[in-house]
C-alpha positions in Angstrom: -15.2 1.2 -31.8 -11.7 0.7 -33.1 -9.3 0.1 -30.2 -7.4 3.4 -30.9 -10.6 5.4 -30.3 -12.0 3.5 -27.4 -13.6 5.9 -24.9 -11.6 4.4 -22.0 -8.2 4.5 -23.7 -5.6 6.1 -21.5 -1.9 6.0 -20.8 -1.8 3.3 -18.1 1.9 3.7 -17.6 1.6 7.4 -16.9 -1.4 6.8 -14.6 0.6 4.3 -12.6 3.6 6.6 -12.5 1.4 9.5 -11.2 0.4 7.4 -8.1 3.8 5.7 -7.6 2.7 2.2 -8.6 4.9 -0.1 -10.7 3.7 -0.9 -14.2 4.3 -4.0 -16.3 2.8 -4.7 -19.7 2.0 -7.8 -21.6 3.8 -7.2 -24.9 2.5 -9.9 -27.2 0.3 -13.0 -27.1 3.4 -15.2 -27.3 5.1 -13.4 -24.4 2.3 -13.6 -21.8 4.1 -16.1 -19.5 7.3 -14.1 -19.6 5.6 -10.8 -19.1 3.4 -12.1 -16.2 6.4 -13.6 -14.5 8.3 -10.4 -14.8 5.4 -8.6 -13.0 5.3 -11.3 -10.3 9.1 -11.1 -9.8 8.8 -7.3 -9.4 5.9 -7.7 -7.0 7.8 -10.2 -4.9 11.1 -8.3 -4.9 9.6 -4.9 -4.0 6.6 -6.0 -1.9 4.7 -3.1 -3.5 1.7 -3.0 -5.9 2.3 -3.8 -9.5 -0.2 -3.1 -12.3 -0.2 -5.7 -15.0 -1.4 -4.0 -18.2 -3.0 -6.4 -20.7 -3.8 -4.3 -23.8 -7.4 -4.6 -25.0 -6.2 -6.1 -28.3 -4.6 -9.0 -26.5 -7.5 -9.4 -24.1 -9.8 -9.9 -27.0 -7.6 -12.4 -28.8 -7.2 -16.2 -28.3 -4.1 -17.2 -26.6 -2.1 -20.3 -27.3 0.8 -21.7 -25.3 4.0 -21.1 -27.1 6.4 -21.1 -24.2 7.4 -24.5 -22.9 9.8 -23.4 -20.3 8.8 -24.4 -16.7 7.5 -21.6 -14.6 9.5 -21.0 -11.4 7.5 -19.0 -8.9 9.7 -16.7 -6.9 9.7 -16.8 -3.1 10.2 -13.8 -0.9 11.1 -13.5 2.7 11.1 -10.0 4.0 14.4 -9.0 5.4 14.6 -8.4 9.2 14.5 -4.7 9.8 17.6 -3.1 11.0 17.1 -1.3 14.3 19.1 1.8 15.2 18.8 1.8 19.0 19.5 5.6 19.3 16.9 6.4 16.7 14.4 4.1 18.4 15.0 5.8 21.8 14.5 9.2 20.2 11.3 8.1 18.5 10.0 6.6 21.7 10.9 9.8 23.6 8.9 11.9 21.0 5.9 9.6 21.2 5.9 9.5 25.1 6.3 13.2 25.4 3.6 14.1 22.8 0.5 15.8 24.2 -1.7 14.9 21.1 -0.3 11.8 19.4 -2.1 10.0 16.6 -1.4 6.6 15.0 -2.1 5.8 11.4 -2.2 2.1 10.5 -2.3 0.5 7.1 -2.3 -2.7 5.2 0.8 -3.9 6.9 -1.0 -3.9 10.2 -3.9 -5.9 8.8 -1.6 -8.3 6.9 0.6 -8.7 9.9 -2.3 -9.3 12.3 -1.0 -6.5 14.5 -4.2 -4.6 15.2 -4.3 -5.5 18.9 -0.6 -4.4 19.3 -1.3 -1.0 17.7 -4.4 -0.5 19.9 -2.3 -1.4 22.9 0.2 1.3 21.9 -2.6 3.8 21.3 -4.0 3.0 24.8 -0.6 3.5 26.5 -0.1 6.9 24.6 -3.7 8.0 24.7 -3.5 8.3 20.9 -6.2 8.5 18.4 -6.0 5.9 15.6 -6.5 6.5 11.9 -6.3 4.0 9.1 -4.9 4.5 5.6 -7.1 3.8 2.7 -5.7 0.2 2.6 -6.2 -0.2 6.3 -10.0 0.3 6.2 -11.7 -2.1 8.6 -9.1 -1.9 11.3 -10.2 -0.6 14.8 -13.9 -0.9 14.0 -15.8 0.1 17.2 -12.7 1.3 19.1 -13.5 4.6 21.0 -10.3 6.3 19.6 -10.9 5.3 16.0 -10.9 8.4 13.9 -11.6 6.9 10.4 -9.5 7.2 7.3 -6.6 9.6 7.4 -6.0 11.9 4.4 -7.8 13.4 1.5 -10.9 11.1 1.9 -11.1 11.6 5.7 -13.8 13.5 7.6 -13.2 17.2 8.2 -13.4 16.7 12.0 -10.8 13.9 11.9 -8.6 16.0 9.6 -8.7 18.8 12.2 -7.6 16.3 14.9 -4.7 15.3 12.7 -3.7 18.9 12.1 -3.7 19.6 15.8 -1.6 16.5 16.6 2.0 16.9 17.7 3.2 13.4 16.8 2.1 11.1 14.0 3.2 7.4 14.2 2.8 5.5 11.0 2.6 1.7 11.3 2.3 -0.7 8.4 1.7 2.1 6.0 3.6 4.7 4.0 2.7 8.4 3.9 2.1 10.2 0.6 0.4 13.3 -0.7 -3.0 11.6 -0.2 -2.5 10.7 3.4 
């Protein structure tokens, strides 16, 4: 089929925007290096997913190196989080006084090797633990593990979430799907 009528043709930029993901596109065969580096810089500077869109026409063509500039890979060190002591005390007070707290953990917990710390907090609070879609695999076998939180969660777990009086999100962001 011609590229313009390909059955899987869709507006990648609009799709990315609809789920809150950054989008970068390879513009031409002679700009591949520049375009990929722009996506890498964006990824490193935001620490968020970036979709690199390589149009089918470019993916089917032969590439030749036309850019002789050296490639400088960016480095990124996450900034130390600023802690507002009053806000932290208030949050701890809410968590400690909750009758039915739950914790949802995501990719940040897995990447930060913090699963045992989150489970320790859950044990202290008597909280159930959920994972985000990107945290799947955390808490396997733990008695308080409730599965994935959100639109793809089990009905029973969703009811527990709806009945909770405090949700603690660790290493994840909350969106309309969670």
